[in-house]
PAKE-83708 format. One record per residue: residue in one letter; x, y, z of N, C-alpha, C in turn. Coordinates in steps of 0.02 Angstrom, whole numbers, padded with zeros to 5 digits, always signed. Each point is the difference from the previous one (the first is absolute). Example, Ala and Ser with C-alpha at 12.3 -4.5 7.8 and 13.67 -1.06 7.14 Angstrom:
<atoms>
A+00660-00284+00390-00045+00059+00000+00045+00060+00000 S-00018+00053-00036+00042+00059+00003-00039+00055+00037 
</atoms>
This chain:
<atoms>
X+05472+10005+04527-00013+00072+00005-00029+00026-00065 X-00049+00043+00005-00033+00030-00058+00011+00075+00004 X+00037+00027-00049+00014+00072-00002-00028+00030-00064 X-00035+00056+00007-00026+00036-00057+00015+00073+00009 X+00050+00025-00035+00020+00069+00007+00028+00013+00070 X-00003+00062+00021+00027+00020+00065-00053+00001+00054 X-00064-00007-00019-00054+00009+00047-00028-00065+00029 X+00015-00057-00032-00033-00062+00021+00049-00057+00006 X+00005-00029+00059+00040-00060+00012-00040-00046+00046 X-00005-00064-00019-00037-00049+00040+00041-00063+00005 X-00008-00035+00056+00033-00064+00011-00054-00051+00018 X-00002-00056-00036-00047-00053+00014+00037-00059+00031 X-00028-00029+00053+00033-00056+00032-00047-00039+00044 X+00023-00057+00023-00038-00042+00046+00035+00000+00067 X-00036+00019+00052+00029+00006+00067-00041-00041+00048 X+00029-00053+00028-00035-00043+00046+00002+00026+00071 X+00046+00044+00014+00009+00028+00067-00041+00064+00007 X-00055-00002+00039-00042+00059+00008+00038+00057+00034 X+00049-00018+00042+00039+00052+00034+00040+00041-00051 X+00024-00033-00054+00037+00037-00051-00046+00046-00039 X-00062-00022-00013-00048+00043-00033-00015+00061+00043 X-00008-00011+00065-00011+00057+00046+00060+00047-00002 X+00060-00028-00004+00060+00040-00004+00000+00045-00062 X-00021-00029-00057-00004+00039-00062-00049+00058+00007 X-00056-00013+00033-00049+00053+00011+00029+00059+00039 X+00049-00015+00042+00028+00052+00043+00055+00041-00034 X+00024-00023-00058+00056+00034-00034-00027+00057-00043 X-00030+00048+00032-00035+00053-00036+00046+00046-00039 X+00065+00002+00016+00046+00043-00036+00017-00028-00069 X-00004-00065-00008+00018-00031-00064-00056-00040-00032 X-00052-00016+00039-00057-00039-00025-00064+00040+00010 X-00033+00017-00055-00062+00038+00005-00056-00041+00030 X-00006-00063-00022-00053-00043+00025+00013-00072-00022 X-00034-00047+00033+00003-00071-00017-00072-00023-00008 X-00013-00039-00053-00068-00027-00009+00005-00071-00026 X-00053-00041+00010+00001-00069-00023+00000-00005-00076 X+00027-00056-00025-00002-00015-00072-00068-00032-00014 X-00049+00042-00018-00070-00022-00003-00017-00031-00068 X-00059-00031-00002-00024-00033-00061-00049+00044-00038 X+00006-00001-00066-00045+00037-00045-00030-00049-00050 X-00062+00015-00022-00036-00048-00042-00030+00034-00061 X-00002-00037-00054-00036+00024-00059-00074+00009+00017 X-00031+00049-00032-00070+00017+00017-00046-00022-00056 X-00025-00064+00005-00042-00026-00054-00051-00049+00028 X-00053-00011-00039-00049-00053+00010-00015-00031-00068 X-00026-00062+00001-00026-00030-00061-00073+00021-00007 X-00020+00029-00056-00069+00024-00006-00050-00058-00002 X-00062+00014+00020-00052-00050-00001-00027-00010-00071 X-00035-00055-00011-00029-00013-00065-00051+00053-00019 X-00036+00027+00050-00050+00052-00013+00034+00063-00025 X+00057+00018+00030+00037+00060-00022+00022-00007-00072 X+00023-00060-00019+00023-00011-00068-00058+00002-00049 X-00058-00025+00021-00059+00004-00043-00021+00072-00011 X+00003+00041+00053-00016+00071-00007+00049+00034-00047 X+00063-00019+00003+00052+00031-00042-00015-00012-00073 X-00026-00060-00016-00015-00016-00070-00061+00038-00025 X-00050+00013+00044-00064+00026-00023-00007+00076+00007 X+00041+00031+00041-00010+00071+00015+00017+00044-00060 X-00037+00055-00008+00016+00049-00052-00049-00001-00058 X-00001+00055-00035-00042+00008-00059+00042+00027-00056 X-00026-00004-00061+00036+00025-00058-00011+00076-00006 X+00030+00036+00045-00007+00073-00001+00049+00030-00050 X-00016+00059-00026+00044+00033-00048+00061+00027+00037 X+00056-00001-00034+00064+00022+00029+00012+00073-00019 X+00022+00039+00047+00015+00070-00013+00058+00005-00049 X+00003+00053-00041+00057+00010-00045+00066-00001+00040 X+00049-00034-00027+00064-00008+00035+00056+00034-00039 X+00052+00021+00035+00058+00030-00033+00031-00048-00050 X+00037+00027-00047+00030-00041-00052+00045-00054+00029 X+00035+00016+00055+00048-00047+00027-00031-00057+00039 X-00067-00001+00007-00034-00053+00036-00042-00042-00047 X-00004-00065+00014-00041-00045-00039-00056-00028+00044 X-00052-00026-00031-00055-00031+00035-00003-00074-00019 X-00011-00043+00050-00004-00072-00013-00047-00031+00050 X-00018-00063-00012-00038-00038+00049+00045-00011+00061 X-00028+00011+00059+00038-00006+00061+00007-00073+00020 X+00061-00024+00013+00009-00070+00022-00026-00011+00071 X-00007+00053+00038-00026-00004+00068-00031+00067+00018 X-00050-00001+00044-00037+00061+00015+00043+00055+00031 X+00054-00018+00034+00042+00049+00034+00030+00050-00048 X+00027-00025-00056+00029+00045-00050-00052+00047-00028 X-00060-00026-00010-00054+00043-00025-00019+00053+00050 X-00005-00019+00064-00024+00047+00050+00046+00060+00007 X+00064-00010-00005+00046+00056+00010+00004+00046-00061 X-00033-00019-00055-00002+00045-00058-00070+00027-00014 X-00046-00011+00047-00067+00029-00003-00015+00039+00063 X-00037+00054-00007-00021+00039+00059-00056-00035+00038 X-00041-00040-00034-00053-00037+00033+00009-00074-00016 X-00038-00043+00035+00007-00071-00012-00056-00028-00044 X-00029+00042-00043-00054-00022-00043+00024-00046-00056 X+00063+00006-00019+00028-00043-00053+00066-00028+00025 X+00001-00064+00015+00062-00032+00022+00025-00051-00051 X-00017+00011-00063+00020-00047-00052+00056+00028-00045 X+00006+00065-00005+00053+00029-00042+00046+00042+00044 X+00060+00013-00027+00047+00043+00037+00045+00035-00049 X+00028+00056+00023+00048+00037-00039+00070-00011+00025 X+00048-00001-00044+00069-00011+00020+00048+00034-00048 X+00060+00012+00025+00054+00027-00041+00048-00056-00017 X+00016-00009-00063+00043-00055-00020+00070+00005+00030 X+00024+00061+00010+00068+00009+00026+00000+00019+00074 X-00054-00014+00035-00005+00019+00071+00055-00031+00042 X+00034+00041+00038+00052-00023+00045+00068-00012-00032 X+00007+00017-00063+00064-00012-00034+00057+00037+00035 X+00054-00036+00014+00057+00029+00033-00003+00001+00076 X-00055-00025+00028-00009-00001+00073+00010-00071+00026 X+00030-00005+00058+00016-00064+00031-00040-00008+00065 X-00043-00051+00001-00040-00014+00060+00032-00058+00037 X+00022+00014+00061+00031-00052+00042-00055-00031+00043 X-00015-00063-00014-00055-00035+00033+00029-00042+00057 X-00006+00026+00060+00026-00034+00060-00054-00049+00023 X+00009-00064-00016-00055-00047+00007+00027-00072+00000 X-00039-00047-00027+00018-00071+00001+00042-00020-00061 X+00022+00048-00039+00035-00014-00062-00046+00012-00059 X+00025-00011-00060-00040+00008-00061+00016-00058-00047 X-00051-00029-00030+00010-00050-00054+00018+00039-00063 X+00065+00014-00008+00022+00049-00049-00010-00022-00072 X-00008-00065-00012-00009-00023-00069-00073+00002-00023 X-00045+00024+00043-00071+00005-00020-00005+00044-00062 X-00041-00021-00047-00005+00035-00064-00026+00071+00007 X-00039+00014+00052-00028+00067+00007+00054+00052+00015 X+00058-00022+00024+00054+00047+00015+00044+00016-00060 X-00005-00038-00053+00037+00014-00062+00075+00009+00011 X+00028-00034+00049+00071+00008+00015+00017+00061+00041 X-00050+00035+00027+00012+00060+00040+00002-00014+00075 X+00004-00063+00019+00005-00019+00071+00069-00028+00014 X+00029+00022+00056+00069-00018+00017+00002-00027+00071 X+00039-00054+00010+00015-00023+00068+00055+00043+00028 X-00017+00045+00044+00046+00050+00025+00040-00024+00060 X-00033-00025+00052+00034-00020+00061-00048-00041+00043 X+00028-00038+00047-00042-00039+00046+00028+00007+00071 X-00046+00009+00047+00018+00005+00071-00039-00051+00041 X-00016-00056-00033-00033-00057+00033+00050-00058-00001 X+00027-00017+00058+00054-00049+00004-00024-00071-00014 X-00064-00014+00012-00026-00068-00005-00020-00021-00071 X+00001+00047-00047-00021-00015-00069+00046+00034-00050 X-00003-00024-00062+00037+00035-00053-00042+00060-00025 X+00018+00029-00057-00031+00062-00023-00068-00010-00034 X-00020-00063-00012-00063-00012-00034-00060+00020+00043 X-00056+00014-00032-00062+00016+00035-00039-00065+00009 X-00003-00025+00061-00036-00062+00014-00070+00013+00029 X-00016+00062+00015-00065+00015+00028-00047+00033-00050 X+00027+00035-00049-00040+00032-00052-00018+00072+00013 X+00004+00021+00063-00022+00068+00019+00039+00054-00038 X+00066-00007-00001+00041+00051-00033-00012+00003-00074 X-00011-00058-00031-00014-00002-00072-00066+00035-00015 X-00050-00012+00042-00065+00032-00009+00006+00076+00006 X+00036+00023+00050+00010+00072+00011+00037+00031-00059 X+00055-00032-00021+00040+00027-00055-00040+00003-00065 X-00042-00050-00012-00042+00001-00060-00049+00057-00001 X-00025+00019+00059-00047+00055+00003+00036+00067-00009 X+00062+00005+00020+00038+00061-00011+00018+00008-00073 X+00026-00054-00032+00033+00010-00064-00012-00054-00052 X-00047-00045+00011-00014-00050-00051-00029+00030-00064 X+00014-00031-00056-00026+00025-00064-00076-00002-00002 X-00030-00055+00024-00073-00007-00001-00031+00024+00065 X+00029-00018+00056-00032+00011+00065+00027+00062+00037 X+00052+00032-00027+00032+00054+00036-00022+00069-00020 X+00018+00048+00041-00015+00071-00012+00057+00033-00040 X+00061-00007+00025+00059+00029-00033+00032-00053-00044 X-00023-00006-00061+00014-00058-00042+00071-00004-00028 X+00040+00052+00011+00069-00001-00023+00051+00008+00057 X-00024+00002+00061+00046+00006+00057+00039-00066+00010 X+00058+00006+00029+00039-00058+00022-00020-00018+00071 X-00005-00065+00014-00014-00021+00069+00059-00042+00025 X+00022+00017+00060+00058-00033+00031-00024-00041+00060 X+00014-00064+00000-00020-00044+00055+00052+00005+00056 X-00022+00029+00056+00042+00002+00061-00037-00044+00050 X+00024-00061+00009-00037-00049+00039+00011+00009+00075 X-00056+00012+00035+00003+00007+00073-00052-00043+00035 X-00045-00031-00038-00052-00044+00028+00011-00071-00024 X-00010-00049+00045+00005-00070-00020-00065-00023-00032 X-00004-00064-00015-00058-00027-00036-00065+00006+00039 X+00005+00008+00066-00060+00010+00041-00019+00074+00005 X+00040+00044-00030-00014+00072+00002+00026+00034+00061 X+00051-00029+00033+00025+00028+00063+00072+00024-00009 X+00014+00059+00029+00068+00028+00000+00014+00032+00067 X+00060+00029+00007+00022+00028+00063+00019+00073-00007 X+00004+00034+00057+00022+00070+00000+00069+00006-00031 X+00046-00045+00020+00069+00004-00025+00002-00010-00075 X-00039-00046-00026-00003-00010-00072-00026+00061-00036 X-00050+00032+00029-00028+00060-00030+00050+00057-00004 X+00035+00013+00055+00046+00056+00000+00061-00014-00044 X+00021-00064-00004+00054-00017-00046-00022+00012-00072 X-00062-00018-00015-00025+00008-00069-00006+00074-00019 X-00027+00040+00045-00007+00072-00014+00068+00032-00007 X+00047-00020+00043+00069+00025-00004+00030-00017-00068 X-00013-00061-00023+00026-00021-00066-00028+00045-00056 X-00065+00013+00003-00030+00042-00052+00030+00070+00001 X+00010+00027+00060+00030+00066+00006+00068+00003-00034 X+00038-00054+00006+00067-00002-00028+00001-00008-00076 X-00049-00035-00028+00004-00015-00072-00047+00042-00043 X-00053+00028+00029-00051+00034-00040+00021+00071-00018 X-00024+00023-00057+00011+00070-00021-00056+00043+00028 X+00017+00048+00043-00052+00043+00029-00042+00034-00055 X-00065+00000+00011-00045+00030-00048-00021-00046-00057 X+00033-00058-00006-00017-00047-00053-00019-00069+00028 X-00010-00003+00065-00015-00064+00032-00052+00010+00055 X-00038-00053+00014-00047+00000+00055+00003-00068+00035 X-00026-00001+00060-00004-00062+00039-00073-00018+00011 X-00017-00063-00010-00067-00026+00016+00006-00049+00059 X-00037+00014+00054-00002-00044+00059-00072-00021+00012 X-00019-00057-00026-00068-00025+00011+00001-00049+00058 X+00010+00028+00059+00004-00041+00061-00017+00044+00060 X-00007-00032+00058-00016+00037+00060+00024-00039+00061 X+00013+00036+00054+00021-00032+00062+00002+00050+00057 X+00031-00019+00056+00001+00044+00058+00036+00066-00014 X-00020+00052+00035+00035+00064-00007+00073-00009+00017 X+00042+00030-00041+00072-00007+00008+00034+00067-00011 X+00035+00024+00050+00036+00063-00007+00056-00005-00050 X+00037-00056+00002+00057-00007-00046-00024-00005-00072 X-00055-00035-00012-00027-00004-00068-00023+00068-00025 X-00036+00036+00042-00023+00066-00020+00058+00048-00012 X+00055-00009+00038+00057+00045-00009+00037-00013-00066 X+00007-00063-00019+00035-00012-00064-00044+00019-00059 X-00066-00003+00009-00045+00026-00052+00009+00075-00006 X+00008+00034+00057+00013+00072-00001+00064+00014-00039 X+00051-00040+00012+00064+00008-00035-00010-00007-00076 X-00038-00051-00020-00010-00012-00072-00039+00057-00033 X-00052+00023+00033-00044+00050-00031+00029+00070+00004 X+00026+00020+00057+00020+00069+00011+00071+00015-00023 X+00045-00049+00007+00070+00012-00018+00020-00029-00068 X-00044-00042-00028+00017-00032-00065-00055+00006-00051 X-00055+00034+00017-00055+00013-00047-00027-00063-00032 X-00008-00052+00041-00030-00063-00023-00069-00007+00033 X-00054+00009-00037-00067-00006+00030-00014-00072+00020 X-00038-00007+00054-00016-00067+00027-00075-00007+00004 X-00027-00051-00034-00071-00013-00002-00014-00064+00039 X-00047+00004+00048-00011-00056+00045-00075-00016+00004 X-00014-00063+00016-00069-00020+00013-00020+00024+00069 X-00063+00020+00007-00024+00025+00065-00002-00055+00052 X-00011-00062-00022-00005-00056+00045-00070-00030+00000 X-00004-00063+00021-00063-00038-00004-00029-00017+00068 X+00013+00040+00050-00026-00015+00067-00070+00029+00012 X-00025+00039-00046-00066+00030+00008-00003+00050+00056 X+00056+00036+00011+00002+00049+00054+00039+00061-00025 X+00032+00036+00046+00035+00061-00017+00070-00016-00026 X+00016+00024-00059+00065-00013-00031+00057+00030+00039 X-00014+00049+00042+00053+00032+00039+00028-00045+00054 X-00032-00057+00013+00024-00047+00050+00059-00042-00025 X+00015+00002-00064+00046-00047-00030+00056+00035-00039 X+00051-00038-00016+00052+00022-00047-00002-00047-00060 X+00014+00028-00059+00025+00067-00013-00054+00054-00008 X-00064-00019+00006-00053+00049-00015-00002+00059+00048 X+00030-00008+00060+00001+00055+00048+00051+00054-00016 X+00046-00015-00045+00053+00048-00017-00030+00061-00035 X+00022+00059+00020-00023+00061-00031+00031+00011-00069 X+00048-00043-00018+00037+00008-00062-00025-00045-00056 X-00049-00043+00013-00024-00046-00051-00066+00024-00029 X-00020-00031-00054-00066+00009-00029-00037-00065+00011 X-00046-00001+00050-00035-00061+00019-00066-00006-00036 X-00016-00060-00024-00058-00010-00043-00047-00052+00031 X-00063+00019+00009-00052-00046+00022-00035-00031-00060 X-00045-00047+00013-00032-00038-00054-00073+00020-00010 X-00024-00010-00061-00071+00007-00017-00023-00062-00036 X-00067-00011+00000-00028-00051-00043-00032+00033-00062 X-00030-00039-00043-00025+00028-00063-00062+00043+00008 X-00027+00002+00061-00057+00044+00015+00022+00063+00038 X+00065+00013+00000+00029+00058+00034-00009-00002+00075 X-00006-00060+00027-00001-00008+00072+00070-00017+00024 X+00017+00025+00059+00062-00020+00032-00015-00066+00037 X+00032-00055-00018-00016-00065+00030+00016-00001+00075 X-00031-00047+00034+00011-00005+00073+00072-00015+00018 X+00038-00032-00045+00069-00017+00016+00047+00060-00005 X-00017+00050-00039+00047+00056-00013+00009+00044+00061 X+00063+00013+00017+00014+00051+00050-00019+00068-00027 X-00018+00045+00045-00024+00067-00018+00035+00051+00044 X-00024+00062-00001+00025+00051+00045+00044+00052-00033 X+00025+00046+00040+00037+00057-00026+00066-00019-00032 X+00027-00059+00016+00063-00021-00031-00010-00027-00071 X-00062-00011-00021-00013-00024-00068-00005+00061-00046 X+00040+00000-00053+00001+00056-00047-00060+00000-00046 X-00017-00058-00027-00060-00008-00041-00013-00074-00007 X-00050-00018-00041-00021-00069-00008+00001-00019-00074 X+00009-00065-00013+00003-00025-00069-00029-00070-00002 X-00015-00025-00060-00030-00067-00006+00043-00054+00034 X-00033-00039+00044+00037-00051+00036-00035-00068+00005 X-00064-00004-00018-00037-00063+00006-00009-00032-00069 X+00010-00066-00002-00008-00038-00063+00043+00029-00056 X+00065+00007+00015+00047+00029-00047+00039-00056-00034 X-00002-00003-00066+00037-00050-00038+00067+00030-00022 X+00053-00041+00007+00066+00021-00023+00043-00061-00012 X+00062+00012-00016+00048-00053-00015+00011-00045+00060 X+00021-00063-00014+00007-00050+00053+00058-00047-00017 X+00015-00043+00047+00054-00048-00007-00027-00066-00028 X+00045-00045-00019-00021-00066-00024+00011-00009-00075 X-00011+00053-00038+00014-00001-00071+00010+00072-00023 X+00023+00009-00061+00014+00067-00026-00063+00036-00023 X-00058-00032+00006-00063+00033-00017-00050-00003+00057 X+00020-00023+00059-00046-00010+00056-00027+00066+00027 X-00063-00001+00021-00030+00057+00034-00038-00024+00062 X-00017+00047+00043-00035-00015+00062-00041+00060+00022 X-00057-00013+00032-00039+00053+00032+00018+00002+00073 X+00011+00060+00027+00014+00010+00071-00037+00061+00026 X-00012+00000+00065-00028+00058+00036+00053+00029+00046 X-00003+00064+00012+00042+00029+00052+00026+00069-00016 X+00022+00035+00051+00032+00064-00012+00066-00009-00037 X+00028-00062+00002+00058-00016-00040-00014+00008-00074 X-00062-00011-00020-00019+00006-00071-00017+00072-00018 X-00024+00038+00050-00017+00071-00012+00063+00042-00011 X+00050-00012+00042+00060+00040-00001+00035+00002-00068 X+00011-00057-00034+00035+00004-00065-00036+00037-00055 X-00067+00006+00005-00035+00044-00047+00029+00071+00005 X+00010+00023+00061+00024+00068+00012+00074+00006-00017 X+00039-00052+00016+00070+00000-00019+00007+00005-00076 X-00045-00033-00037+00000+00005-00073-00016+00070-00024 X-00048+00033+00033-00015+00070-00017+00061+00043+00013 X+00033-00012+00057+00060+00039+00017+00054-00009-00052 X+00012-00062-00021+00052-00012-00051-00016+00035-00065 X-00064+00002-00018-00021+00035-00060+00013+00075+00005 X-00019+00030+00056+00012+00071+00011+00075+00016+00000 X+00039-00043+00033+00073+00011+00004+00033-00005-00068 X-00029-00038-00046+00029-00005-00067-00016+00060-00043 X-00049+00041+00023-00021+00058-00039+00032+00065+00024 X+00019+00004+00063+00030+00060+00026+00046-00017+00058 X+00043+00047+00017+00046-00009+00057-00031+00029+00063 X+00008-00035+00054-00025+00022+00065+00059+00014+00046 X+00003+00061+00026+00056+00019+00044-00005-00033+00067 X-00061-00015+00022-00011-00033+00065-00055-00052-00008 X-00002-00047+00047-00053-00050-00001-00068+00032+00015 X-00001+00053+00039-00063+00033+00016-00033+00029-00062 X+00039+00025-00048-00028+00025-00062-00037-00055-00037 X+00030-00059-00002-00032-00058-00032-00062-00021+00038 X+00006-00007+00065-00058-00019+00041-00058+00049-00010 X+00016+00064-00002-00053+00051-00008-00034-00007-00068 X+00039-00014-00053-00029-00008-00066-00049-00060-00002 X+00019-00054+00032-00043-00060+00001-00065+00015+00037 X+00006+00036+00056-00061+00018+00037-00044+00049-00039 X+00032+00048-00034-00039+00050-00037-00036-00031-00060 X+00027-00054-00028-00032-00034-00056-00059-00044+00023 X+00001-00021+00063-00048-00049+00024-00072+00024-00003 X-00046-00047-00003-00072+00015-00002-00026+00006+00072 X-00030+00058+00018-00022+00010+00069-00072-00023+00013 X-00014-00015+00063-00068-00007+00026-00041-00055-00034 X+00032-00055-00017-00036-00056-00031-00002-00061+00046 X+00038+00000+00054+00008-00060+00041-00055-00009+00050 X-00015-00063+00015-00047-00019+00052+00039-00039+00054 X-00002+00024+00061+00038-00031+00055-00043-00042+00046 X-00060-00019-00021-00047-00034+00045+00025-00068+00022 X+00045-00032-00037+00024-00067+00018+00059+00001+00047 X+00030+00058+00011+00060+00003+00041-00018+00001+00074 X+00044-00028+00040-00012-00007+00072+00022+00062+00039 X+00043+00040-00029+00031+00056+00035-00026+00066-00027 X-00021+00043+00045-00021+00066-00020+00055+00049+00015 X+00030+00029-00052+00055+00047+00009+00004+00043-00062 X+00038+00055+00002+00005+00044-00059+00025-00038-00061 X-00029+00012-00057+00020-00034-00061+00006+00050-00057 X+00046-00014-00044+00003+00036-00063-00046-00036-00048 X-00058+00029-00014-00049-00032-00044+00020+00010-00073 X+00051-00037-00020+00030+00008-00067+00011-00069-00030 X-00018-00008-00064+00016-00060-00038+00053+00017-00052 X+00051-00041-00003+00055+00012-00048-00027+00006-00071 X+00028+00048-00037-00023+00013-00068+00058+00020-00044 X+00000-00028-00062+00047+00023-00051-00033-00011-00068 X-00038+00049-00021-00035-00005-00064-00006+00068-00033 X-00046+00005-00047-00006+00062-00039-00062+00041+00017 X-00044-00027+00043-00061+00036+00017+00016+00057+00047 X-00039+00053-00004+00012+00059+00042-00011-00016+00073 
</atoms>
């Protein structure tokens, strides 16, 4: 049984008798609904050699706008960090950052685990909990380590002083279950300090009422913002969970030419877009390993890092206040949707956190 406050109670089980499942459906006075324990997957691709070549060559030595005292300018380790600190993509070689970004904020990365000894984390990564019965707490797939590095790594991250907590819900193949997800979110609700913590979910799967409800519990009753990948099906993000939840901040992907790639989900459920193709970040195998990946899984942690930075600078009474600030900072009307398969309403916004007007 999974209980979170007075509003949410769930029971996960295996029932071989279909008649018993039908019986549960009929118990409307005590059971709101019954749904399958579905599978969810990390949203990533391995980039092509051509994409990596473009990443190395793109950009010019453009002049940098004057920056506030609290921000520094450096060579960008990857184009994504540069893009979110520039209003245009004319210079993807430099980026601005705050040395104390995210200080005091805890990012709970619900994923495949984190290689916590990686040097880019500087000891700010913690093995928090695991809800994968077939494996221990280590990250054997690399996805969670890559995501965490983009949120809070010293070199590759946005919020360079945030703490990252590994809450393992995906196995080495990048697969998890509904029950694992709701257990993990329930755990975060119990241990996190409201207003000082966020959840990153770089995964996607079938629409789930129970998953969307516990996200509602986390965001509305505990003031824990939830940032999710839009998904990599190349269709409408509203078809899936957690991106269909009205309580999350869903992020689609862009490439270095400000195009939304064909893999990125789109539509009204997507809050904005962020760099997602040919993204380099921390990896498993050694304490200095890195890897390039594509996907909305890579776009989402850019925005989670922006959120952690904003949360470290001011208090937010509600998650909507934070979501609104991120949208208001974003760069409008720069995206090209010609590669997407689905035509639907979109927020033409690219994530931004820099000093330019």
